[in-house]
C-alpha positions as CSV (number, residue, x, y, z in Angstrom):
1,M,81.9,158.1,84.7
2,K,79.5,160.9,84.0
3,R,80.4,164.4,82.8
4,I,79.2,167.2,85.1
5,S,79.0,170.5,83.2
6,R,78.6,174.0,84.5
7,D,76.0,176.4,83.1
8,H,78.5,177.9,80.7
9,A,76.1,180.5,79.3
10,R,75.4,181.8,82.7
11,F,78.8,181.8,84.3
12,D,81.6,181.7,81.7
13,L,80.1,184.4,79.4
14,M,79.6,186.7,82.3
15,R,83.2,186.2,83.4
16,L,84.3,186.9,79.9
17,L,82.3,190.1,79.8
18,D,83.7,191.2,83.2
19,R,87.3,190.7,82.0
20,Y,86.5,192.6,78.8
21,A,84.9,195.5,80.7
22,R,87.9,195.7,83.1
23,S,90.4,195.8,80.2
24,R,88.5,198.8,78.7
25,G,88.0,200.5,82.1
26,S,84.2,200.2,81.6
27,T,81.4,198.3,83.4
28,I,79.4,195.2,82.6
29,H,76.3,197.4,82.3
30,D,77.6,199.7,79.6
31,P,75.6,199.1,76.4
32,Q,78.4,200.2,74.1
33,N,80.8,197.9,76.0
34,Q,78.4,194.9,75.5
35,A,78.1,195.7,71.7
36,A,81.9,195.9,71.4
37,F,82.3,192.7,73.4
38,L,79.9,190.7,71.1
39,S,81.6,192.1,68.0
40,D,85.1,191.2,69.2
41,L,83.8,187.8,70.4
42,T,82.5,187.1,66.9
43,V,85.8,188.0,65.3
44,D,87.7,185.8,67.8
45,F,85.4,183.0,67.1
46,E,86.0,183.1,63.4
47,V,89.8,183.3,63.9
48,N,89.9,180.4,66.3
49,R,87.6,178.2,64.3
50,S,90.2,178.3,61.5
51,N,93.1,177.7,63.9
52,E,93.8,174.0,63.3
53,I,96.6,173.8,65.8
54,L,94.3,175.2,68.5
55,I,91.4,172.9,67.6
56,H,93.6,169.8,67.5
57,G,95.2,170.7,70.8
58,L,91.8,171.3,72.5
59,R,90.4,168.1,71.1
60,T,93.4,166.0,72.3
61,Q,93.0,167.5,75.8
62,A,89.3,166.5,75.8
63,M,90.2,163.1,74.4
64,F,92.6,162.4,77.2
65,A,89.9,163.1,79.8
66,Y,87.4,160.8,78.0
67,V,90.0,158.0,77.6
68,A,91.0,158.3,81.3
69,A,87.4,158.2,82.3
70,A,86.6,155.2,80.1
71,L,89.5,153.1,81.4
72,G,87.7,152.8,84.7
73,R,90.3,153.5,87.4
74,C,89.6,157.2,88.1
75,V,87.2,158.6,90.6
76,V,87.4,162.3,89.6
77,I,88.9,164.0,86.6
78,K,88.8,167.8,86.9
79,E,89.9,170.6,84.6
80,E,92.6,172.3,86.7
81,D,93.4,175.1,84.3
82,A,89.9,176.6,84.3
83,G,89.3,179.9,86.0
84,E,91.6,182.5,87.4
85,I,94.5,181.9,89.8
86,Y,95.7,184.3,92.5
87,T,99.3,183.6,93.4
88,S,102.4,185.2,94.7
89,N,104.3,183.4,91.9
90,P,103.0,184.8,88.6
91,T,105.2,182.4,86.6
92,M,103.4,179.3,87.7
93,R,101.0,177.6,85.3
94,A,98.1,175.2,86.1
95,P,98.3,171.8,84.4
96,D,95.3,170.6,82.4
97,F,93.8,168.1,84.8
98,R,93.7,167.0,88.4
99,I,93.0,163.3,88.8
100,V,92.0,161.1,91.8
101,G,92.3,157.4,91.2
102,V,90.3,154.6,92.8
103,D,93.3,153.9,95.0
104,G,93.1,157.5,96.4
105,Q,96.3,158.6,94.6
106,E,96.0,162.2,93.4
107,F,98.1,163.8,90.6
108,L,98.2,166.5,88.0
109,V,98.4,165.9,84.3
110,E,99.5,168.2,81.4
111,V,98.3,166.9,78.0
112,K,100.2,167.4,74.8
113,S,99.7,166.2,71.2
114,H,102.9,165.3,69.4
115,R,103.0,165.1,65.6
116,P,106.6,165.4,64.4
117,R,107.9,165.1,60.9
118,R,109.6,161.9,61.9
119,P,107.3,159.7,64.0
120,S,110.1,158.7,66.3
121,S,111.3,162.2,67.1
122,A,111.5,163.3,70.7
123,Y,108.9,165.5,72.3
124,S,110.3,168.7,73.8
125,M,109.1,171.9,75.6
126,T,110.9,175.0,76.8
127,R,112.5,175.0,80.3
128,S,110.3,177.9,81.4
129,Y,107.1,176.1,80.4
130,F,108.2,172.9,82.3
131,E,109.2,174.9,85.4
132,S,106.0,176.8,85.4
133,L,104.0,173.6,85.6
134,H,106.4,172.0,88.1
135,A,106.1,175.1,90.4
136,Y,102.3,174.7,90.5
137,A,102.5,170.9,91.3
138,A,105.1,171.6,94.0
139,T,102.9,174.2,95.6
140,F,100.1,171.7,95.9
141,S,102.5,168.9,96.8
142,R,101.1,166.7,94.0
143,P,103.0,164.6,91.4
144,L,103.1,166.0,87.9
145,Y,102.7,163.8,84.8
146,F,102.7,164.6,81.1
147,A,100.3,162.7,78.9
148,I,101.7,162.7,75.4
149,Y,99.6,161.6,72.4
150,W,101.8,160.4,69.6
151,S,99.2,161.2,67.0
152,Q,100.7,159.5,64.0
153,M,100.8,156.2,65.9
154,R,97.6,157.1,67.9
155,V,99.1,155.9,71.2
156,W,99.4,157.6,74.6
157,A,102.2,157.7,77.1
158,L,101.8,159.0,80.7
159,V,105.2,160.0,82.0
160,P,106.2,161.5,85.3
161,A,107.8,164.9,85.2
162,E,111.1,163.5,86.3
163,G,111.2,161.3,83.2
164,L,111.9,164.3,81.0
165,R,115.6,165.2,80.4
166,A,116.9,168.7,80.7
167,Q,118.9,169.7,77.5
168,G,120.0,173.4,77.4
169,D,116.9,175.6,77.6
170,R,114.5,172.7,76.9
171,Y,113.2,169.5,78.4
172,V,113.0,166.5,76.0
173,L,111.3,163.2,76.0
174,P,112.6,160.6,73.5
175,M,109.9,158.2,72.3
176,A,111.8,155.2,73.7
177,D,112.0,156.8,77.1
178,A,108.3,157.7,77.0
179,F,107.2,154.1,76.5
180,K,109.7,152.7,79.0
181,Q,108.2,155.0,81.6
182,N,104.6,154.8,80.5
183,E,102.2,154.9,83.5
184,M,98.9,154.7,81.7
185,A,98.2,151.7,83.9
186,L,97.5,154.2,86.7
187,L,94.3,155.1,84.7
188,G,93.4,151.4,84.0
189,D,95.1,150.9,80.7
190,V,95.8,147.3,79.6
191,M,97.1,145.5,76.6
192,I,94.4,143.0,75.6
193,G,94.8,139.6,73.9
194,T,92.3,137.0,72.9
195,V,91.9,133.8,70.9
196,P,92.1,134.5,67.1
197,S,90.0,135.2,65.3
198,L,86.9,137.4,65.9
199,T,84.1,136.8,63.4
200,L,80.7,138.4,62.7
201,K,78.5,136.1,60.7
202,L,75.2,137.3,59.1
203,Y,72.5,134.7,58.2
204,S,69.9,135.6,55.6
205,D,66.2,135.3,56.2
206,P,64.9,132.3,54.1
207,A,61.5,133.9,53.9
208,K,62.8,137.0,52.1
209,P,64.6,137.3,48.6
210,R,68.2,136.2,48.8
211,S,69.0,135.0,45.3
212,I,72.4,135.8,43.8
213,D,72.3,137.5,40.4
214,A,74.5,137.0,37.4
215,E,77.1,139.5,38.7
216,G,77.4,137.6,42.0
217,R,75.5,140.1,44.1
218,A,72.6,139.4,46.4
219,Q,70.1,141.6,48.3
220,F,69.0,140.0,51.5
221,T,67.5,140.6,54.9
222,V,69.5,139.6,57.9
223,Q,67.6,137.1,60.1
224,R,70.2,136.7,62.8
225,A,73.9,137.5,63.5
226,E,76.5,135.5,65.4
227,L,79.8,136.5,66.9
228,F,82.6,134.0,67.2
229,C,85.8,133.9,69.2
230,G,87.9,131.4,67.4
231,D,85.4,128.6,66.6
232,D,83.1,129.3,69.6
233,V,79.8,131.2,69.2
234,I,79.6,134.0,71.8
235,L,76.2,133.9,73.5
236,D,76.7,136.1,76.6
237,E,75.6,139.7,75.9
238,K,78.5,141.4,77.8
239,E,81.0,139.1,75.9
240,R,79.4,140.1,72.6
241,Q,79.8,143.8,73.4
242,I,83.4,143.4,74.3
243,A,84.1,141.2,71.2
244,W,82.4,143.7,68.9
245,F,84.4,146.6,70.4
246,L,87.7,144.7,69.9
247,M,86.7,143.9,66.3
248,N,85.9,147.5,65.5
249,Y,88.8,149.3,67.3
250,G,91.5,146.7,67.8
251,N,94.6,146.3,65.7
252,W,93.5,143.2,63.8
253,P,92.7,143.9,60.2
254,S,89.2,142.9,58.9
255,S,88.3,141.0,55.7
256,P,85.2,139.3,54.3
257,I,84.7,135.6,55.0
258,P,83.7,133.3,52.2
259,S,79.9,133.4,51.7
260,E,77.9,130.3,52.1
261,V,75.7,129.7,49.1
262,C,73.1,126.9,48.4
263,E,71.3,126.5,45.0
264,G,72.0,130.1,44.0
265,R,70.8,131.5,47.3
266,L,72.9,133.3,49.9
267,I,72.9,131.5,53.2
268,S,75.4,133.5,55.2
269,T,78.2,136.0,54.8
270,G,80.3,138.1,57.2
271,V,83.6,139.7,58.2
272,R,86.5,138.4,60.3
273,A,89.2,140.3,62.3
274,A,92.4,138.4,62.7
275,P,96.2,139.0,63.2
276,I,98.1,139.2,59.9
277,E,100.4,136.4,61.1
278,R,100.9,134.3,64.1
279,P,104.6,134.2,65.0
280,N,103.7,132.3,68.2
281,G,101.3,129.8,66.8
282,D,101.7,127.5,69.8
283,Q,100.1,130.1,72.2
284,D,96.4,130.4,72.7
285,F,96.1,134.1,72.1
286,E,97.3,137.1,70.1
287,I,97.4,140.8,71.2
288,V,94.5,142.9,69.9
289,G,95.8,146.2,71.2
290,L,95.9,148.7,74.1
291,L,92.6,149.6,75.6
292,S,93.5,153.4,75.5
293,E,94.4,153.1,71.8
294,M,91.0,151.5,71.1
295,V,89.0,154.1,73.0
296,S,91.0,156.8,71.2
297,R,90.0,155.3,67.8
298,Q,86.4,155.3,68.8
299,Y,86.7,158.9,70.0
300,N,88.3,159.9,66.7
301,D,85.4,158.2,64.8
302,I,82.9,160.3,66.7
303,T,84.6,163.7,66.7
304,A,86.5,163.6,63.4
305,S,85.1,160.8,61.2
306,S,85.7,162.6,57.9
307,G,89.3,163.7,58.9
308,R,88.1,167.2,59.8
309,V,87.5,167.9,63.5
310,D,83.7,168.4,63.8
311,L,83.5,168.2,67.6
312,L,86.0,168.7,70.4
313,A,84.2,166.1,72.6
314,P,81.3,163.7,72.0
315,K,77.8,164.3,73.2
316,R,78.0,160.9,75.0
317,D,79.3,160.5,78.5
318,P,82.7,158.8,78.9
319,D,81.1,155.7,80.3
320,E,79.4,155.2,77.0
321,L,82.8,155.1,75.2
322,G,84.7,151.9,75.0
323,V,83.8,148.8,77.0
324,L,84.4,148.7,80.7
325,I,85.6,145.2,81.3
326,P,84.5,144.2,84.9
327,P,87.3,143.4,87.4
328,G,88.0,139.6,87.3
329,F,86.0,139.2,84.1
330,A,85.9,135.6,83.1
331,G,84.3,135.0,79.7
332,K,82.6,131.7,78.8
333,K,83.6,131.9,75.2
334,L,85.6,135.1,74.9
335,R,88.8,134.4,76.7
336,L,90.9,137.5,77.5
337,W,94.5,138.1,78.5
338,F,95.5,141.4,80.1
339,F,99.0,142.8,80.1
340,I,99.5,145.6,82.6
341,L,102.3,147.9,81.4
342,G,104.1,149.9,84.1
343,R,107.4,151.7,84.2
344,N,110.0,149.2,82.9
345,R,107.7,146.3,83.7
346,I,105.0,144.1,82.2
347,R,102.5,142.0,84.2
348,A,100.3,139.5,82.6
349,E,96.9,138.3,83.8
350,Q,94.5,135.9,82.2
351,A,90.7,136.1,82.9
352,V,89.7,132.4,83.1
């Protein structure tokens, strides 16, 4: 999916100036009003730039849109809460996004980041907040979902509004309930498994220096690289892209493989990603992780690689994040298993 952006400098700034002028009983042509507007805008910018809660909230909202787009089952993802609303019900609130899926289903999504002191603590919101969103969805006769990002575990749950429980003046969503009712599959999310392990092997160029010194170190030039799934070399370019993505952003830890040395010269070295243990050693595959989880890790690497948020959204379009696995994908060497998680159900598929 491609991102279509408006001319923000042309439209949004003028709307901001107009609202500012109305609040002061002035006009957009008043030079003093413009000077005051720019001065106040600078102050607001400095305040907001240091507001970590606001920054993380906006980045999580942008991340959800990118993840949903990268998962491949959305036709349109539109910011619903942008612009003004004229309504006879001033208590209603627009959710963050309106989404249309490839199956034609249309629904509204409110995005929230949840980072409690205890990772398993329930998410909650005020009754008035919930009802304001619900009123908007009811007016447009569209289902309302909440996309909750459990930031400590870095996983998403997409839960229908009726999945939240009313408790006093709040609505709550226990973590267990969230993942029992998780509908991220609507967006194309799958749990992926493959044959262990995934290995990148680098071969040195014999025409260039590659001797190992007394401290066991070697400077060398890479002649070629090979990717393996299990014991099989992956040759197909699409399979290589998918394998490399799974290695970098899946849940399998990586570690160096033993280097191949001959007569004091480095022949090859590399890194391997593999599950820590194989409790089901008689099955062909192990789970690498959820696709949404992996795209989110990639998003975090791009926007907050140092731990500080540097960007709310990447410069790249969503279709450049993650790896879109074609429907019915059947790898020659990279065998994949897909587990489609829905509300209280799991469906497994193998690409063969």
